[in-house]
Backbone as CSV, one residue per row, in Angstrom:
resi,resn,N_x,N_y,N_z,CA_x,CA_y,CA_z,C_x,C_y,C_z
1,MET,3.762,8.416,19.098,3.915,7.112,18.456,4.787,7.231,17.213
2,PRO,5.540,6.191,16.879,6.305,6.209,15.638,5.372,6.392,14.436
3,PRO,5.771,7.166,13.449,4.855,7.496,12.342,4.465,6.317,11.461
4,ILE,5.318,5.290,11.339,4.973,4.145,10.490,5.041,2.844,11.298
5,HIS,4.455,2.883,12.470,4.435,1.699,13.332,3.642,0.586,12.625
6,PRO,4.183,-0.636,12.553,3.498,-1.707,11.812,2.139,-2.098,12.385
7,ALA,1.895,-1.793,13.658,0.599,-2.137,14.246,-0.492,-1.145,13.857
8,THR,-0.099,0.057,13.437,-1.091,1.089,13.113,-1.044,1.526,11.652
9,TRP,0.110,1.354,11.002,0.221,1.762,9.614,-0.382,0.675,8.712
10,PRO,-1.384,1.024,7.873,-1.997,0.000,7.010,-1.024,-0.489,5.943
11,ARG,-0.920,-1.798,5.814,-0.048,-2.360,4.781,-0.741,-2.301,3.426
12,ALA,-0.128,-1.621,2.489,-0.657,-1.612,1.126,-0.503,-3.009,0.539
13,PRO,-1.501,-3.498,-0.190,-1.412,-4.879,-0.705,-0.251,-5.089,-1.672
14,GLN,0.336,-4.006,-2.164,1.453,-4.152,-3.103,2.660,-4.860,-2.480
15,TRP,2.748,-4.877,-1.155,3.891,-5.554,-0.541,3.900,-7.036,-0.879
16,ARG,2.703,-7.596,-1.145,2.642,-9.014,-1.512,3.223,-9.251,-2.907
17,GLU,3.229,-8.212,-3.750,3.891,-8.333,-5.050,5.406,-8.484,-4.850
18,THR,5.929,-7.766,-3.886,7.345,-7.924,-3.558,7.623,-9.340,-3.056
19,LEU,6.719,-9.853,-2.235,6.874,-11.220,-1.727,6.887,-12.220,-2.878
20,GLU,5.988,-12.061,-3.838,5.952,-12.958,-4.986,7.226,-12.832,-5.821
21,PHE,7.735,-11.613,-5.961,8.988,-11.401,-6.692,10.131,-12.164,-6.023
22,LEU,10.209,-12.082,-4.700,11.257,-12.794,-3.977,11.096,-14.307,-4.125
23,CYS,9.860,-14.774,-4.031,9.615,-16.213,-4.166,10.012,-16.705,-5.553
24,ALA,9.671,-15.924,-6.583,10.023,-16.312,-7.946,11.537,-16.347,-8.131
25,ALA,12.226,-15.361,-7.551,13.680,-15.316,-7.668,14.325,-16.505,-6.962
26,LEU,13.810,-16.867,-5.800,14.348,-18.009,-5.067,14.041,-19.319,-5.785
27,ALA,12.834,-19.425,-6.350,12.450,-20.652,-7.046,13.302,-20.889,-8.282
28,ALA,13.840,-19.829,-8.853,14.665,-19.952,-10.057,16.088,-20.387,-9.753
29,GLN,16.466,-20.365,-8.483,17.821,-20.735,-8.100,17.942,-22.252,-7.970
30,THR,19.151,-22.744,-8.113,19.413,-24.165,-7.942,20.338,-24.364,-6.735
31,GLY,20.314,-25.545,-6.198,21.217,-25.869,-5.104,20.643,-25.681,-3.720
32,PHE,19.402,-25.186,-3.621,18.791,-25.039,-2.307,18.348,-26.400,-1.780
33,PRO,18.329,-26.590,-0.461,17.761,-27.826,0.102,16.281,-27.930,-0.263
34,PRO,15.739,-29.149,-0.301,14.319,-29.325,-0.656,13.382,-28.510,0.222
35,GLY,13.737,-28.307,1.487,12.856,-27.565,2.381,12.623,-26.137,1.940
36,VAL,13.615,-25.540,1.284,13.450,-24.168,0.807,12.397,-24.121,-0.295
37,ARG,12.468,-25.060,-1.221,11.472,-25.094,-2.299,10.071,-25.372,-1.745
38,ASP,9.990,-26.237,-0.749,8.680,-26.498,-0.132,8.132,-25.235,0.510
39,CYS,9.010,-24.463,1.151,8.594,-23.219,1.795,8.074,-22.228,0.766
40,ILE,8.797,-22.087,-0.343,8.378,-21.166,-1.392,7.034,-21.590,-1.970
41,SER,6.853,-22.888,-2.177,5.582,-23.388,-2.702,4.439,-23.096,-1.749
42,THR,4.685,-23.244,-0.452,3.653,-22.949,0.545,3.208,-21.495,0.454
43,ILE,4.171,-20.584,0.337,3.835,-19.159,0.260,3.067,-18.849,-1.016
44,ARG,3.513,-19.401,-2.143,2.901,-19.066,-3.434,1.503,-19.658,-3.569
45,ARG,1.220,-20.735,-2.843,-0.124,-21.329,-2.872,-1.058,-20.710,-1.843
46,ALA,-0.526,-19.954,-0.923,-1.318,-19.433,0.196,-2.283,-18.342,-0.250
47,THR,-3.339,-18.184,0.526,-4.301,-17.117,0.268,-3.759,-15.786,0.788
48,PRO,-4.230,-14.664,0.240,-3.816,-13.370,0.787,-4.095,-13.237,2.280
49,ALA,-5.207,-13.835,2.744,-5.541,-13.748,4.165,-4.478,-14.436,5.014
50,TRP,-4.001,-15.604,4.564,-2.959,-16.328,5.311,-1.672,-15.532,5.335
51,ILE,-1.298,-14.966,4.193,-0.060,-14.184,4.115,-0.144,-12.964,5.022
52,GLU,-1.269,-12.274,5.015,-1.420,-11.094,5.863,-1.392,-11.482,7.340
53,ALA,-1.997,-12.621,7.669,-1.978,-13.083,9.064,-0.549,-13.397,9.489
54,GLN,0.230,-14.005,8.594,1.626,-14.284,8.905,2.409,-12.987,9.106
55,ALA,2.164,-12.010,8.238,2.859,-10.725,8.360,2.546,-10.065,9.695
56,THR,1.293,-10.103,10.097,0.910,-9.505,11.376,1.594,-10.213,12.539
57,SER,1.622,-11.536,12.500,2.273,-12.288,13.572,3.765,-11.995,13.630
58,ILE,4.384,-11.805,12.473,5.820,-11.540,12.433,6.134,-10.173,13.021
59,VAL,5.441,-9.131,12.586,5.765,-7.785,13.071,5.367,-7.607,14.533
60,GLU,4.434,-8.434,15.012,4.059,-8.382,16.416,4.862,-9.374,17.260
61,ALA,5.795,-10.076,16.617,6.678,-11.039,17.302,5.891,-12.115,18.040
62,ARG,4.797,-12.575,17.453,4.021,-13.669,18.048,4.494,-14.976,17.415
63,SER,5.613,-15.491,17.903,6.251,-16.637,17.277,5.382,-17.893,17.308
64,ASP,4.446,-17.971,18.269,3.588,-19.151,18.341,2.650,-19.246,17.145
65,ALA,2.410,-18.126,16.442,1.506,-18.119,15.294,2.244,-18.009,13.962
66,VAL,3.576,-18.015,14.015,4.378,-17.819,12.809,4.735,-19.161,12.184
67,ASP,4.611,-19.230,10.858,5.115,-20.382,10.116,6.622,-20.204,9.998
68,ILE,7.385,-20.939,10.815,8.823,-20.710,10.952,9.569,-20.796,9.613
69,PRO,9.338,-21.818,8.773,10.078,-21.868,7.508,9.779,-20.689,6.583
70,ALA,8.540,-20.219,6.585,8.159,-19.141,5.672,8.535,-17.756,6.198
71,ALA,8.769,-17.646,7.490,8.958,-16.338,8.120,10.091,-15.510,7.512
72,PRO,11.280,-16.070,7.242,12.349,-15.228,6.695,11.990,-14.589,5.354
73,VAL,11.280,-15.327,4.503,10.920,-14.784,3.190,9.856,-13.706,3.328
74,VAL,8.857,-13.970,4.156,7.813,-12.969,4.389,8.416,-11.711,5.006
75,MET,9.309,-11.899,5.980,9.943,-10.756,6.625,10.788,-9.972,5.643
76,ALA,11.478,-10.646,4.741,12.301,-9.950,3.756,11.451,-9.015,2.898
77,ALA,10.257,-9.467,2.521,9.356,-8.610,1.738,8.856,-7.434,2.574
78,LEU,8.562,-7.680,3.840,8.141,-6.593,4.724,9.260,-5.572,4.910
79,GLN,10.501,-6.037,4.987,11.626,-5.123,5.126,11.727,-4.193,3.921
80,VAL,11.554,-4.749,2.725,11.595,-3.923,1.514,10.496,-2.867,1.573
81,HIS,9.305,-3.281,1.960,8.164,-2.358,2.019,8.406,-1.254,3.033
82,TRP,8.863,-1.620,4.234,9.053,-0.599,5.275,10.278,0.278,5.018
83,ALA,11.296,-0.272,4.387,12.448,0.559,4.024,12.043,1.620,3.007
84,ALA,11.142,1.249,2.095,10.645,2.229,1.122,9.823,3.316,1.822
85,LEU,9.040,2.941,2.820,8.283,3.936,3.584,9.226,4.872,4.335
86,ALA,10.255,4.301,4.953,11.199,5.099,5.731,11.963,6.086,4.859
87,ALA,12.162,5.736,3.596,12.933,6.593,2.692,12.235,7.915,2.402
88,HIS,10.946,8.010,2.708,10.206,9.254,2.470,10.423,10.289,3.570
89,PHE,11.080,9.915,4.656,11.273,10.832,5.780,12.640,11.498,5.709
90,VAL,12.700,12.704,6.232,13.955,13.438,6.371,14.369,13.355,7.837
91,ALA,15.624,13.011,8.083,16.077,12.760,9.453,15.793,13.926,10.384
92,ALA,15.998,15.147,9.918,15.819,16.320,10.777,14.365,16.524,11.190
93,GLU,13.446,15.890,10.486,12.024,16.071,10.777,11.444,14.948,11.630
94,VAL,12.276,13.980,12.016,11.811,12.845,12.825,12.104,13.124,14.291
95,ALA,11.070,13.136,15.093,11.235,13.427,16.515,11.713,12.192,17.263
96,ALA,12.545,12.415,18.272,12.993,11.315,19.116,11.835,10.796,19.955
97,LEU,11.846,9.505,20.245,10.788,8.897,21.046,11.126,8.963,22.522
98,ASP,10.088,8.908,23.353,10.304,8.878,24.799,10.877,7.542,25.251
99,VAL,10.646,6.495,24.459,11.144,5.165,24.796,12.484,4.958,24.092
100,PRO,13.575,4.853,24.836,14.883,4.682,24.196,15.052,3.267,23.643
101,GLY,15.919,3.143,22.658,16.254,1.822,22.153,15.299,1.242,21.147
102,VAL,14.319,2.026,20.670,13.427,1.538,19.623,13.488,2.496,18.442
103,CYS,13.182,1.982,17.271,13.279,2.771,16.041,12.349,3.975,16.091
104,PRO,12.854,5.176,15.817,12.005,6.367,15.864,10.977,6.440,14.742
105,LEU,11.130,5.617,13.705,10.169,5.640,12.607,9.096,4.565,12.731
106,CYS,9.499,3.327,13.050,8.498,2.255,13.087,8.337,1.616,14.462
107,GLY,9.180,1.979,15.413,9.035,1.454,16.763,9.556,0.051,16.964
108,SER,10.203,-0.525,15.960,10.753,-1.873,16.092,12.064,-1.840,16.878
109,LEU,12.473,-3.001,17.363,13.731,-3.102,18.084,14.902,-3.195,17.101
110,PRO,16.063,-2.761,17.513,17.240,-2.890,16.636,17.734,-4.328,16.595
111,VAL,18.291,-4.716,15.465,18.871,-6.044,15.354,20.313,-6.041,15.835
112,ALA,20.998,-4.910,15.679,22.398,-4.771,16.080,22.744,-3.292,16.038
113,SER,23.993,-2.971,16.351,24.459,-1.598,16.194,25.739,-1.601,15.375
114,MET,26.084,-0.442,14.834,27.252,-0.358,13.981,28.013,0.929,14.265
115,VAL,29.331,0.814,14.349,30.197,1.968,14.527,30.732,2.354,13.159
116,CYS,30.414,3.577,12.749,30.748,4.020,11.398,32.226,4.372,11.269
117,ALA,32.723,4.225,10.047,34.122,4.560,9.770,34.240,5.682,8.753
118,ARG,33.107,6.096,8.187,33.141,7.109,7.133,32.842,8.487,7.705
119,SER,33.599,9.462,7.254,33.371,10.851,7.648,32.039,11.328,7.059
120,PRO,31.275,12.157,7.746,31.572,12.837,9.015,31.069,12.083,10.254
121,TYR,30.735,10.802,10.096,30.155,10.041,11.208,31.144,9.050,11.803
122,GLN,32.414,9.204,11.505,33.429,8.268,11.973,33.444,8.178,13.497
123,GLY,33.365,6.932,14.003,33.391,6.705,15.440,32.034,6.763,16.110
124,TYR,30.984,7.159,15.389,29.649,7.222,15.974,28.983,5.849,15.885
125,ARG,28.225,5.506,16.945,27.505,4.230,16.977,26.034,4.474,16.637
126,TYR,25.492,3.639,15.741,24.095,3.739,15.343,23.411,2.389,15.514
127,LEU,22.222,2.412,16.085,21.392,1.221,16.152,20.708,1.029,14.797
128,HIS,20.528,-0.224,14.402,19.981,-0.549,13.083,18.650,-1.267,13.240
129,CYS,17.584,-0.671,12.707,16.234,-1.224,12.849,16.103,-2.544,12.093
130,ALA,15.463,-3.519,12.725,15.279,-4.831,12.116,14.228,-4.820,11.018
131,LEU,13.337,-3.831,11.001,12.257,-3.818,10.020,12.504,-2.823,8.887
132,CYS,12.716,-1.552,9.203,12.777,-0.531,8.147,14.196,-0.078,7.831
133,ALA,15.201,-0.646,8.505,16.619,-0.347,8.254,17.016,1.072,8.626
134,THR,16.160,1.778,9.351,16.546,3.099,9.860,17.675,2.942,10.875
135,GLU,18.596,3.886,10.882,19.678,3.891,11.859,19.609,5.167,12.681
136,TRP,19.731,5.042,13.993,19.673,6.213,14.862,20.806,6.145,15.878
137,HIS,21.270,7.329,16.263,22.476,7.435,17.069,22.248,7.013,18.516
138,MET,23.251,6.327,19.062,23.288,6.020,20.488,24.745,6.035,20.915
139,VAL,25.019,6.687,22.020,26.399,6.791,22.478,26.967,5.408,22.735
140,ARG,28.269,5.281,22.663,28.933,3.996,22.818,29.131,3.628,24.296
141,VAL,29.452,2.348,24.520,29.668,1.788,25.860,28.452,2.071,26.744
142,LEU,27.295,1.788,26.179,26.015,1.988,26.874,25.086,0.872,26.429
143,CYS,24.482,0.177,27.376,23.586,-0.924,27.033,22.374,-0.400,26.271
144,SER,22.150,-0.931,25.094,21.015,-0.489,24.280,19.704,-1.097,24.745
145,GLN,19.764,-1.962,25.760,18.556,-2.572,26.316,18.086,-1.841,27.573
146,CYS,18.993,-1.631,28.541,18.566,-1.049,29.823,19.240,0.277,30.139
147,GLY,20.242,0.668,29.366,20.907,1.955,29.586,22.060,1.922,30.546
148,ALA,22.428,0.749,31.058,23.574,0.659,31.968,24.858,1.014,31.225
149,SER,25.861,1.442,31.976,27.115,1.864,31.351,28.293,1.477,32.245
150,GLY,29.464,1.936,31.850,30.650,1.739,32.667,31.047,0.288,32.819
151,LYS,31.295,-0.136,34.063,31.801,-1.483,34.327,30.773,-2.566,34.041
152,ASN,29.517,-2.193,33.820,28.503,-3.186,33.477,28.658,-3.712,32.057
153,ILE,29.398,-2.994,31.220,29.488,-3.312,29.804,30.785,-4.054,29.505
154,ALA,30.670,-5.127,28.724,31.837,-5.874,28.272,31.606,-6.287,26.817
155,TYR,32.677,-6.738,26.180,32.607,-7.085,24.758,33.174,-8.476,24.536
156,TYR,32.455,-9.256,23.758,32.890,-10.597,23.402,33.088,-10.689,21.891
157,SER,34.098,-11.412,21.502,34.293,-11.740,20.098,34.745,-13.187,20.018
158,LEU,34.701,-13.745,18.825,35.102,-15.132,18.648,36.602,-15.232,18.406
159,GLU,37.250,-16.024,19.199,38.669,-16.322,19.010,38.799,-17.834,18.961
160,GLY,39.000,-18.348,17.760,39.014,-19.800,17.604,37.627,-20.358,17.861
161,HIS,37.491,-21.188,18.880,36.198,-21.780,19.221,35.733,-21.318,20.604
162,ALA,36.223,-20.192,21.041,35.853,-19.686,22.364,35.492,-18.217,22.268
163,ALA,34.790,-17.734,23.271,34.418,-16.322,23.335,35.500,-15.567,24.089
164,ASP,36.083,-14.587,23.439,37.134,-13.775,24.046,36.495,-12.516,24.623
165,LYS,36.667,-12.289,25.923,35.997,-11.190,26.612,36.981,-10.061,26.898
166,SER,36.499,-8.831,26.734,37.290,-7.658,27.105,36.357,-6.602,27.667
167,ARG,36.890,-5.754,28.528,36.075,-4.692,29.115,35.947,-3.485,28.174
168,GLY,36.909,-3.321,27.301,36.853,-2.201,26.361,36.482,-2.678,24.974
169,GLU,36.370,-1.734,24.051,36.011,-2.070,22.687,37.223,-2.446,21.845
170,GLU,38.405,-2.496,22.462,39.598,-2.811,21.704,39.530,-4.253,21.196
171,GLY,40.182,-4.462,20.071,40.217,-5.802,19.512,40.189,-5.748,18.007
172,GLY,40.398,-6.905,17.396,40.483,-6.928,15.956,39.234,-7.402,15.248
173,ALA,38.260,-7.945,15.980,37.079,-8.518,15.343,36.129,-7.436,14.855
174,ALA,35.595,-7.626,13.654,34.630,-6.660,13.107,33.244,-6.853,13.712
175,VAL,32.951,-8.064,14.184,31.653,-8.363,14.800,31.888,-8.789,16.235
176,ARG,31.319,-8.059,17.171,31.448,-8.386,18.583,30.068,-8.330,19.233
177,ALA,29.998,-8.747,20.456,28.757,-8.669,21.218,28.979,-7.753,22.407
178,GLU,28.093,-6.800,22.581,28.153,-5.888,23.722,27.216,-6.429,24.794
179,THR,27.786,-6.889,25.904,27.004,-7.514,26.959,26.811,-6.557,28.129
180,CYS,25.772,-6.824,28.910,25.446,-5.979,30.065,25.272,-6.858,31.300
181,GLU,25.984,-6.526,32.348,25.876,-7.294,33.583,24.645,-6.923,34.387
182,GLN,24.000,-5.822,34.036,22.817,-5.397,34.783,21.569,-6.142,34.317
183,CYS,21.385,-6.253,33.000,20.200,-6.946,32.487,20.542,-8.292,31.858
184,HIS,21.831,-8.619,31.780,22.319,-9.879,31.226,21.856,-10.096,29.780
185,ALA,21.704,-8.991,29.062,21.352,-9.059,27.648,22.557,-8.620,26.813
186,TYR,22.458,-8.845,25.514,23.515,-8.395,24.618,22.947,-8.120,23.233
187,ARG,23.652,-7.298,22.490,23.412,-7.113,21.063,24.759,-7.098,20.356
188,LYS,24.765,-7.532,19.117,25.990,-7.475,18.331,26.319,-6.005,18.014
189,ILE,27.598,-5.725,17.911,28.066,-4.411,17.501,29.112,-4.631,16.414
190,LEU,28.952,-3.943,15.298,29.796,-4.127,14.133,30.658,-2.889,13.924
191,TYR,31.883,-3.101,13.461,32.841,-2.010,13.310,33.268,-1.890,11.849
192,GLN,32.829,-0.799,11.210,33.187,-0.590,9.812,34.686,-0.393,9.619
193,GLU,35.369,0.120,10.633,36.812,0.330,10.482,37.556,-0.993,10.352
194,LYS,36.956,-2.082,10.839,37.560,-3.405,10.713,37.132,-4.104,9.429
195,ASP,35.930,-3.797,8.960,35.415,-4.396,7.729,34.367,-3.444,7.154
196,THR,34.696,-2.775,6.069,33.784,-1.771,5.503,32.527,-2.398,4.914
197,ALA,32.513,-3.714,4.726,31.360,-4.377,4.112,30.397,-4.979,5.132
198,VAL,30.591,-4.727,6.429,29.693,-5.327,7.427,28.263,-4.851,7.217
199,GLU,27.313,-5.745,7.469,25.890,-5.442,7.324,25.177,-6.024,8.531
200,PRO,24.419,-5.215,9.275,23.887,-5.664,10.569,23.075,-6.951,10.533
201,VAL,22.109,-7.066,9.616,21.249,-8.252,9.605,22.026,-9.481,9.155
202,ALA,22.751,-9.368,8.040,23.461,-10.525,7.484,24.586,-10.987,8.396
203,ASP,25.379,-10.058,8.926,26.511,-10.467,9.756,26.073,-10.937,11.135
204,ASP,24.897,-10.522,11.570,24.358,-11.073,12.810,24.036,-12.554,12.617
205,VAL,23.436,-12.899,11.468,23.150,-14.304,11.174,24.449,-15.092,11.019
206,ALA,25.415,-14.489,10.329,26.680,-15.191,10.053,27.486,-15.473,11.313
207,SER,27.219,-14.746,12.381,27.977,-14.926,13.626,27.166,-15.641,14.695
208,VAL,26.301,-16.560,14.261,25.434,-17.261,15.212,26.250,-18.089,16.208
209,ALA,27.483,-18.470,15.845,28.331,-19.208,16.793,28.600,-18.373,18.040
210,LEU,28.702,-17.059,17.868,28.905,-16.178,19.020,27.675,-16.187,19.921
211,ASP,26.492,-16.261,19.334,25.260,-16.348,20.128,25.256,-17.603,20.998
212,LEU,25.680,-18.709,20.416,25.687,-19.966,21.162,26.647,-19.891,22.341
213,LEU,27.801,-19.295,22.118,28.775,-19.180,23.198,28.292,-18.233,24.294
214,LEU,27.637,-17.152,23.909,27.117,-16.216,24.908,25.976,-16.832,25.710
215,ALA,25.185,-17.681,25.069,24.127,-18.385,25.809,24.742,-19.264,26.891
216,GLU,25.869,-19.894,26.569,26.562,-20.706,27.571,27.102,-19.856,28.713
217,GLU,27.383,-18.572,28.430,27.877,-17.658,29.459,26.740,-17.059,30.295
218,GLY,25.485,-17.366,29.927,24.347,-16.893,30.705,23.698,-15.619,30.206
219,TYR,24.037,-15.178,28.990,23.430,-13.970,28.428,22.307,-14.350,27.467
220,HIS,21.366,-13.407,27.282,20.295,-13.612,26.312,20.266,-12.440,25.336
221,ARG,19.756,-12.686,24.152,19.665,-11.639,23.148,18.645,-10.592,23.580
222,ALA,19.001,-9.323,23.424,18.048,-8.256,23.728,16.916,-8.232,22.709
223,SER,17.210,-8.643,21.493,16.201,-8.782,20.443,16.766,-9.718,19.394
224,GLY,15.879,-10.310,18.608,16.319,-11.328,17.674,16.622,-10.790,16.289
225,ASN,16.975,-11.720,15.418,17.221,-11.385,14.022,15.971,-11.691,13.213
226,PRO,15.501,-10.764,12.394,14.248,-10.980,11.671,14.311,-12.068,10.616
227,LEU,15.522,-12.500,10.248,15.660,-13.560,9.248,16.119,-14.876,9.866
228,LEU,16.144,-14.953,11.184,16.584,-16.157,11.867,15.575,-16.474,12.958
229,TRP,14.480,-17.108,12.550,13.410,-17.432,13.481,13.618,-18.815,14.062
230,LEU,13.390,-18.926,15.346,13.402,-20.194,16.047,12.114,-20.304,16.847
231,PRO,11.650,-21.485,17.187,10.423,-21.614,17.966,10.498,-20.808,19.259
232,ASN,9.443,-20.021,19.501,9.292,-19.225,20.715,10.323,-18.111,20.846
233,THR,10.991,-17.742,19.766,11.952,-16.644,19.809,11.809,-15.805,18.554
234,ILE,12.440,-14.620,18.586,12.574,-13.808,17.385,13.994,-13.271,17.381
């Protein structure tokens, strides 16, 4: 089992202090829609039991029990907590899991993958954990959902208002979608050589137009974005 799996690792109550810090920082900002302030007020008035129940529903991906407006803020605090836990591990001491495509530290699904541009990892593809931000290596042109490769894999990027498809990874877009004809799933793949500032969670949200176009093409997300909750999805 992953060493800090959210279903088995006890959450220290201090993570709620991080949540309050985030809520206070957001409440101090101006220009947000009224719904954001209402969401922050809901969290700050809530009991610890309600907050913990929301956290459990979020990490277990039980969207039917999640308060959708509050979920991104609660998840952001959980990400800080789990990233701090992950920072205590040394990569060489973390064993690979028997189940491919899940985080070796917390067992969560990746939100996207990224191809590095910095030496000594230039050209290597890493999956990025949606919860603890751990990154682990996976060879390129391989479906991170079912393991299919070769002609099953294609890449989409946004060109104007349409999805531009190619069989190879060539192209100029820093954010693309790697699709699989075997499982009809996809995940975003980001290229640091095209944009050194790409960030898996943020740029996945920023490219939601690509998700809409891929849905029209008949593909579904292999896993969701932890900061972009929709009813019955993650």
